Structure formats: C-alpha cells, structure tokens
LUMLUMTI-790150 format. One line per 2 residues: number of its first residue (from 0); their letters; for each residue y, z negated, x negated of C-alpha. Coordinates in steps of 0.001 Angstrom, whole numbers, always signed. Layout:
N
NUM = A = Y Z X | ...;
END
This chain:
123
0 = XX = -139711 -43945 -63658 | -143127 -45238 -62735;
2 = XX = -143913 -46737 -59127 | -146747 -49045 -58908;
4 = XX = -147925 -50178 -55049 | -149727 -52918 -54286;
6 = XX = -150880 -55534 -51870 | -153030 -53633 -49605;
8 = XX = -156269 -54526 -48310 | -158196 -55059 -44974;
10 = XX = -156694 -57101 -42361 | -157719 -57970 -38739;
12 = XX = -155573 -56753 -35951 | -152595 -59164 -35591;
14 = XX = -152477 -60447 -39008 | -150239 -59884 -41932;
16 = XX = -149891 -58210 -45329 | -147167 -57838 -47677;
18 = XX = -147117 -54633 -49889 | -145235 -54957 -53232;
20 = XX = -143800 -51976 -55589 | -142777 -52240 -59083;
22 = XX = -140709 -49896 -60587 | -140188 -48679 -64187;
24 = XX = -136943 -47938 -65883 | -133108 -49358 -65782;
26 = XX = -132215 -47261 -62563 | -133916 -49117 -59890;
28 = XX = -130637 -50746 -58718 | -128855 -47465 -58492;
30 = XX = -131278 -45601 -55523 | -132589 -46532 -52002;
32 = XX = -136087 -46981 -51622 | -138525 -46502 -49106;
34 = XX = -142140 -46857 -47881 | -143957 -43754 -46339;
36 = XX = -147573 -43761 -44885 | -150470 -41325 -44523;
38 = XX = -153279 -41740 -42334 | -156762 -39924 -42788;
40 = XX = -156093 -36240 -41360 | -152415 -36861 -40616;
42 = XX = -149350 -35864 -42297 | -147448 -38448 -44474;
44 = XX = -144577 -40085 -42431 | -141567 -42570 -42754;
46 = XX = -142108 -46316 -42299 | -138973 -48050 -43665;
48 = XX = -135996 -47197 -46045 | -133309 -49490 -47750;
50 = XX = -130261 -48918 -49539 | -129736 -49405 -53151;
52 = XX = -128117 -52984 -52639 | -130508 -54203 -49856;
54 = XX = -127760 -54357 -47335 | -128855 -51340 -45194;
56 = XX = -132157 -50399 -43733 | -134112 -48486 -41518;
58 = XX = -137366 -48295 -39804 | -139887 -46190 -37762;
60 = XX = -139650 -46754 -34029 | -143309 -47631 -34499;
62 = XX = -142984 -50470 -37133 | -139434 -51807 -35686;
64 = XX = -139799 -55826 -35002 | -142946 -55881 -37123;
66 = XX = -142176 -54726 -40325 | -139667 -55759 -42740;
68 = XX = -138186 -53910 -45662 | -136356 -55773 -48783;
70 = XX = -135704 -55464 -52526 | -135152 -57645 -55633;
72 = XX = -133156 -55616 -58123 | -133442 -58334 -60831;
74 = XX = -137176 -57666 -60860 | -137171 -54285 -59840;
76 = XX = -139374 -54670 -56956 | -139616 -53333 -53470;
78 = XX = -141471 -55023 -50466 | -142684 -54247 -47154;
80 = XX = -143780 -57285 -44821 | -146306 -56312 -42329;
82 = XX = -146570 -58635 -39537 | -148453 -58262 -36129;
84 = XX = -150805 -55142 -37737 | -152537 -52470 -35221;
86 = XX = -155160 -50798 -35922 | -152913 -47638 -35827;
88 = XX = -150993 -48905 -39065 | -154129 -48037 -41107;
90 = XX = -153071 -45482 -43612 | -152236 -45318 -47393;
92 = XX = -148897 -46952 -48127 | -146758 -45019 -50546;
94 = XX = -143599 -46531 -52241 | -140688 -43866 -53091;
96 = XX = -137500 -43773 -54673 | -134692 -41839 -53193;
98 = XX = -132432 -39198 -54409 | -129135 -41113 -53466;
100 = XX = -128106 -44812 -52964 | -127801 -45171 -49233;
102 = XX = -131348 -44930 -47426 | -132986 -42008 -46461;
104 = XX = -135725 -41335 -43618 | -136873 -37999 -44928;
106 = XX = -139632 -37701 -47462 | -137727 -34427 -48867;
108 = XX = -135019 -36859 -49842 | -137439 -38609 -52276;
110 = XX = -138195 -37670 -55957 | -140507 -40362 -57247;
112 = XX = -143811 -41524 -55547 | -145932 -44171 -56378;
114 = XX = -149827 -43714 -55919 | -150556 -45778 -52841;
116 = XX = -152238 -49001 -51784 | -154763 -48698 -48623;
118 = XX = -154150 -50810 -45818 | -157083 -50831 -43261;
120 = XX = -156256 -52587 -39818 | -159431 -53645 -37716;
122 = X = -159674 -53988 -34269;
END
C-alpha cells in the first residue's frame, strides 16, 4: 500500500485548501482513513478520520466546523477540505490508513502513512 498526499501550499488566514491522498492497492475501500498533522517542533496530532464507507467521521476539536474529510472509494482517494484556515493550522499533513474499518483517532491504529504535504497559513 502506498499513499501519496498532495494539495498543500501557502494560503492566507481565512483561506481554503483541499488536500488529496491517492492510495494504491485494491483494499482502500476496506479500511478507515485519517489525516494527521505535525507542526514544527511539535508531536504529530490527529486531525480527522473517516470510516471505510464514508458514513462516519470524527474530527479534532480544533478543526471541527472548518475541515471536512471525505473519500471516493471508486477512485481510491481521500480528501480533506480545509476552510477558515488559521496560522495555527500550519503543519505537514499526513494521510494514513487505519488497521480497521471503523474510524480511528489514535495514530497507533494506523499502519500505512503517506509522505506528507506542507500547509502554511500566513497571518
């Protein structure tokens, strides 16, 4: 399984970005997926997760109401729509595949990780 995140960039505060994650393999639709982020000098933290069919999702409190996670199982793709971006959202964002089908918020429940895409929000 290979995960390729893209869509990061530089945006002003209040702006929007959509991250994408392309997954290889035939098992994408069987597993929950998630987004995590790591800011410089900080630990990796959970952002959002979605169950295998996309029917359930969960978000970190810091992004609730601003970010939306979605997936297209037909295209093996995961998305993160980010609106109302804040400077504190600046980080490298990683997509990851969970070890189970229902969504998961702990990084310990993920076994495959993408390479990350940088999101920088200027004030």
